[in-house]
C-alpha positions as a printed Julia matrix, in Angstrom:
349×3 Matrix{Float64}:
  -86.27  314.4   -132.48
  -83.23  313.48  -134.53
  -84.08  311.7   -137.79
  -81.16  311.1   -140.03
  -82.71  308.38  -142.1
  -84.06  309.52  -145.45
  -86.6   306.63  -146.03
  -88.7   304.41  -144.02
  -86.8   301.16  -143.84
  -90.18  299.25  -143.87
  -90.7   300.66  -147.38
  -88.6   299.31  -150.41
  -86.43  302.21  -151.01
  -88.26  305.2   -151.83
  -91.13  303.63  -153.63
  -94.45  304.79  -152.67
  -97.79  303.3   -153.92
 -101.54  304.31  -154.09
 -104.6   302.02  -154.78
 -104.74  303.51  -158.28
 -101.31  304.02  -159.5
  -98.01  302.0   -160.07
  -95.17  302.44  -157.79
  -93.64  305.94  -158.14
  -90.07  307.03  -157.5
  -89.91  309.32  -154.49
  -86.26  309.67  -153.67
  -86.69  313.43  -153.36
  -85.51  316.41  -151.2
  -87.34  319.63  -150.8
  -86.84  322.92  -149.0
  -88.14  326.38  -149.29
  -86.77  329.95  -148.41
  -88.95  332.9   -147.59
  -88.12  336.15  -149.21
  -88.21  338.22  -146.06
  -84.82  340.16  -146.39
  -81.28  339.87  -147.58
  -79.65  336.47  -147.22
  -76.99  336.41  -144.55
  -73.98  334.26  -143.53
  -76.22  332.34  -141.08
  -78.51  331.49  -143.85
  -75.61  330.2   -145.97
  -74.07  327.8   -143.27
  -77.29  326.98  -141.62
  -79.2   326.14  -144.86
  -78.01  327.15  -148.16
  -74.7   325.33  -148.26
  -76.55  322.24  -147.41
  -79.08  322.86  -150.17
  -76.36  323.28  -152.71
  -74.51  319.94  -151.66
  -77.75  317.8   -151.71
  -78.54  318.92  -155.27
  -75.39  316.85  -156.24
  -76.52  313.86  -154.04
  -79.99  313.89  -155.48
  -79.56  315.21  -159.2
  -82.83  315.9   -160.79
  -84.77  315.16  -157.45
  -83.93  318.29  -155.46
  -86.64  320.84  -155.24
  -86.14  324.18  -153.94
  -88.63  327.18  -153.99
  -89.1   330.8   -153.14
  -91.98  330.84  -150.44
  -93.62  334.08  -151.51
  -97.15  332.69  -150.46
  -95.72  332.36  -147.12
  -94.23  335.85  -147.16
  -97.5   337.25  -147.57
  -98.11  336.75  -143.83
  -95.64  339.38  -142.94
  -94.65  341.39  -145.98
  -97.77  343.27  -147.51
  -96.01  345.6   -149.82
  -96.16  344.75  -153.65
  -92.9   346.34  -154.52
  -91.12  345.09  -151.7
  -92.24  341.41  -152.13
  -91.2   341.48  -155.86
  -87.76  342.91  -155.07
  -87.14  340.32  -152.09
  -88.32  337.5   -154.2
  -85.9   338.41  -157.22
  -82.91  339.02  -154.56
  -83.57  335.39  -153.15
  -83.35  333.99  -156.84
  -80.21  335.84  -157.51
  -78.69  334.75  -154.3
  -79.36  331.16  -154.7
  -78.12  331.07  -158.35
  -75.12  333.03  -157.58
  -74.25  330.71  -154.49
  -74.37  327.57  -156.78
  -77.76  326.24  -157.31
  -77.73  324.55  -160.61
  -81.0   324.45  -162.48
  -79.81  321.51  -164.27
  -79.6   319.54  -161.24
  -82.19  321.15  -158.94
  -85.93  322.42  -159.64
  -85.99  325.98  -158.55
  -89.35  327.81  -158.77
  -91.61  330.54  -157.3
  -94.31  328.98  -154.97
  -96.89  331.21  -156.29
  -96.09  330.11  -159.98
  -97.66  326.72  -159.03
 -101.43  327.35  -158.24
 -101.79  323.71  -157.38
 -100.06  324.37  -153.97
 -103.05  326.73  -153.0
 -105.72  324.23  -154.09
 -103.84  321.33  -152.16
 -103.5   323.55  -149.11
 -107.23  323.88  -148.89
 -107.9   320.1   -149.27
 -105.35  319.25  -146.55
 -106.82  321.82  -144.35
 -110.01  319.82  -144.1
 -107.97  316.77  -142.58
 -105.55  318.95  -140.51
 -106.05  318.8   -136.8
 -107.15  321.99  -135.14
 -105.36  321.09  -131.81
 -102.08  320.57  -133.7
 -101.97  323.97  -135.46
 -103.1   325.63  -132.18
  -99.89  324.2   -130.33
  -97.55  325.47  -133.35
  -94.76  327.25  -131.41
  -93.94  329.42  -134.33
  -97.43  330.97  -134.54
  -97.09  331.9   -130.87
  -93.54  333.33  -131.36
  -94.51  335.48  -134.21
  -97.59  336.88  -132.43
  -95.47  337.64  -129.39
  -93.19  339.62  -131.84
  -95.94  341.9   -132.9
  -96.98  340.16  -136.19
 -100.88  340.19  -136.5
 -102.49  336.93  -135.89
 -104.25  336.3   -139.05
 -105.89  333.19  -140.36
 -103.21  332.84  -142.98
 -100.48  332.99  -140.25
 -102.4   330.37  -138.34
 -102.68  328.0   -141.32
  -98.88  328.58  -142.21
  -98.17  324.95  -141.33
 -100.96  323.58  -143.7
  -99.41  325.51  -146.6
  -96.04  324.13  -145.53
  -97.46  320.71  -145.69
  -98.69  321.22  -149.3
  -95.35  322.54  -150.08
  -93.7   319.3   -148.98
  -96.36  316.81  -149.95
  -97.2   318.31  -153.21
  -94.06  316.8   -154.89
  -94.29  313.91  -152.63
  -90.91  314.6   -151.07
  -89.12  312.05  -148.87
  -86.69  314.08  -146.92
  -86.7   317.84  -145.86
  -83.6   319.58  -144.49
  -84.62  321.97  -141.71
  -83.32  323.55  -138.67
  -84.3   322.58  -135.19
  -87.01  325.4   -135.13
  -88.91  323.6   -138.16
  -89.03  320.13  -136.87
  -92.54  320.68  -135.13
  -93.77  321.95  -138.6
  -92.47  318.65  -140.2
  -94.28  316.52  -137.61
  -97.49  318.34  -138.42
  -96.85  317.53  -142.25
  -96.4   314.04  -141.22
  -99.62  313.9   -139.23
 -101.62  315.49  -142.09
 -100.2   312.83  -144.49
 -101.27  310.1   -142.14
 -104.77  311.82  -141.58
 -105.29  312.11  -145.29
 -104.14  308.61  -146.27
 -106.26  307.11  -143.35
 -109.39  309.08  -144.05
 -109.39  308.23  -147.74
 -107.88  304.75  -147.32
 -105.28  305.48  -150.07
 -101.48  305.81  -149.44
 -101.24  309.07  -151.65
  -98.64  310.65  -149.49
  -95.29  309.41  -148.07
  -94.2   310.72  -144.63
  -91.4   313.02  -145.18
  -88.23  312.54  -142.9
  -86.49  315.25  -141.32
  -82.95  315.98  -142.17
  -81.26  318.25  -139.38
  -78.31  320.38  -140.37
  -75.27  319.34  -138.51
  -73.73  322.93  -138.83
  -72.97  324.74  -135.68
  -75.15  327.86  -134.85
  -73.6   330.86  -136.64
  -73.35  333.81  -134.28
  -74.44  337.33  -135.05
  -72.4   340.41  -134.59
  -73.79  340.7   -131.05
  -72.9   337.01  -130.21
  -76.59  335.66  -130.36
  -77.79  333.44  -133.37
  -77.36  335.31  -136.33
  -80.99  336.22  -137.43
  -82.86  339.13  -139.38
  -85.11  339.2   -136.28
  -82.15  340.22  -134.03
  -80.7   342.71  -136.66
  -77.45  341.21  -136.02
  -76.75  339.72  -139.67
  -73.79  339.98  -141.99
  -75.48  340.04  -145.48
  -73.71  337.69  -148.08
  -73.96  340.32  -150.83
  -73.24  343.44  -148.81
  -71.04  346.1   -150.26
  -67.46  346.44  -149.24
  -68.27  349.39  -147.04
  -71.37  347.82  -145.48
  -69.29  344.71  -144.91
  -66.53  346.67  -143.05
  -69.08  348.47  -140.8
  -70.71  345.11  -139.9
  -67.42  343.42  -139.14
  -66.33  346.46  -137.02
  -69.41  346.02  -134.8
  -68.8   342.29  -134.15
  -68.9   341.9   -130.31
  -65.61  341.61  -128.69
  -64.07  341.53  -125.0
  -62.13  344.19  -123.22
  -59.04  342.36  -122.67
  -55.88  344.38  -123.3
  -53.58  343.83  -126.24
  -51.06  341.24  -125.5
  -53.42  339.33  -123.08
  -54.56  335.68  -123.95
  -57.93  335.36  -125.3
  -60.37  332.58  -125.27
  -61.17  331.64  -129.1
  -64.16  329.49  -128.11
  -66.07  332.28  -126.51
  -65.16  334.93  -129.14
  -67.55  335.82  -131.87
  -65.06  336.95  -134.24
  -63.14  333.7   -133.83
  -66.19  331.73  -134.37
  -67.19  333.47  -137.59
  -63.59  333.2   -138.74
  -63.59  329.31  -138.25
  -66.49  328.99  -140.48
  -64.9   330.66  -143.36
  -61.04  330.23  -143.05
  -59.17  327.07  -144.21
  -58.58  324.8   -141.24
  -54.67  325.4   -141.12
  -55.44  329.17  -140.82
  -58.06  328.69  -138.15
  -55.37  326.64  -136.1
  -53.01  329.4   -136.5
  -55.24  331.93  -135.29
  -56.38  329.75  -132.39
  -52.86  329.45  -131.13
  -52.55  333.33  -131.46
  -55.62  333.75  -129.39
  -54.22  331.5   -126.64
  -50.65  333.11  -126.78
  -51.91  336.7   -126.7
  -50.2   337.25  -129.97
  -53.3   338.76  -131.74
  -55.83  341.46  -130.66
  -59.38  341.77  -131.6
  -58.75  344.73  -134.3
  -56.25  342.45  -136.04
  -58.69  339.46  -135.72
  -61.57  341.43  -137.33
  -59.17  342.53  -140.26
  -58.73  338.72  -140.87
  -62.38  338.01  -140.53
  -63.01  340.73  -143.08
  -60.52  339.14  -145.61
  -61.96  335.67  -145.1
  -65.52  336.86  -145.76
  -64.48  338.57  -148.95
  -62.28  335.68  -150.02
  -65.03  332.98  -149.39
  -67.89  334.86  -151.17
  -65.79  336.94  -153.54
  -66.62  334.77  -156.62
  -70.25  334.44  -155.74
  -70.52  338.07  -155.47
  -69.11  338.61  -159.03
  -71.41  336.02  -160.29
  -74.42  337.72  -158.73
  -73.4   340.97  -160.37
  -73.29  339.56  -163.74
  -76.74  338.04  -163.32
  -78.13  341.07  -162.04
  -77.47  342.48  -165.65
  -79.32  339.45  -167.22
  -82.61  339.32  -165.55
  -84.14  337.28  -168.4
  -82.09  334.31  -167.29
  -83.37  334.48  -163.84
  -86.77  334.61  -165.19
  -86.32  331.36  -167.54
  -84.78  329.57  -164.59
  -87.93  330.09  -162.48
  -90.29  329.65  -165.23
  -88.77  326.32  -166.32
  -88.7   325.24  -162.47
  -92.4   326.2   -162.21
  -93.19  324.07  -165.19
  -91.62  320.95  -163.7
  -92.81  321.52  -160.23
  -96.22  322.14  -161.67
  -96.21  318.79  -163.41
  -95.18  316.87  -160.3
  -97.55  318.71  -157.94
 -100.37  318.58  -160.59
 -100.02  314.93  -160.73
 -100.18  314.56  -157.03
 -103.16  316.89  -156.9
 -105.1   314.69  -159.59
 -104.64  311.68  -157.16
 -105.87  313.65  -154.35
 -108.94  315.21  -156.13
 -109.78  311.47  -157.21
 -109.39  310.08  -153.61
 -111.79  312.76  -152.19
 -114.26  312.71  -155.16
 -113.52  315.92  -157.04
 -112.18  314.34  -160.03
 -114.48  314.23  -163.23
């Protein structure tokens, strides 16, 4: 399914109404990132870059969270979870997330998410959860099939519906979860005869799949990533391992099938990409020199971000302040939603 529209055209803009409330502005984008390891170039071009751009399109209405509740399904080590969570916060802020334009928070700092998850689970269809492809994939990869892993889509629905988001940028692998979220929203609204939740729209990223160093899609699951904030030595070692062909020096190369060129084309200016493409076709460049240019392009593209991250590492109080302020804002928004939900189901006092 391809859904580029942000809002339902049958509704007036982004206004959502309930039986008990006046119209509420819901022109809102939301996404989350799970702290499961070092963010890599695939994360950046596949999601983070889009998130940074959307905060400017929806100033004040972009919500991004670190999904540490979700991470508990796979990371059950206290110290590791805390480190990974802090690393994700540093990475996003260094890459350009502006806390003046986007609400950035730790999921676990907003307890209302957990309460909303339980209430939504009482209207979620068991069959829909049972058919979730991601659950089956994770179990096939050896992850223990816990109840929390099974209920993952319900927690995701609470993340999205809590702030009453209208648009969620995701990759193709998350579209099914968004459909489950929409189904849960419909089920709640129908069951309690109140239109508390909008049905959020999918915003698919148009970015090409980012290849890993082995030529497959870049993913931590495949251990083929190039971390954004790797040290220079680590970066050199990663680039040296990028898959290449066996053509002799001077032979024409196919740029469209070469991993080094595909990565370079994401990072370098268009004019430089055009030059390298012609050099490939003419046999005027070999894999070794191409990898040297790729290394330079990575260092150039992310150089300022890496410097900013080093500065923030020395100021952890700033990161904590950003996350605390974000949690307060998100808490207010999700708290308002939860009050409507509690009233609808009969839990209000």
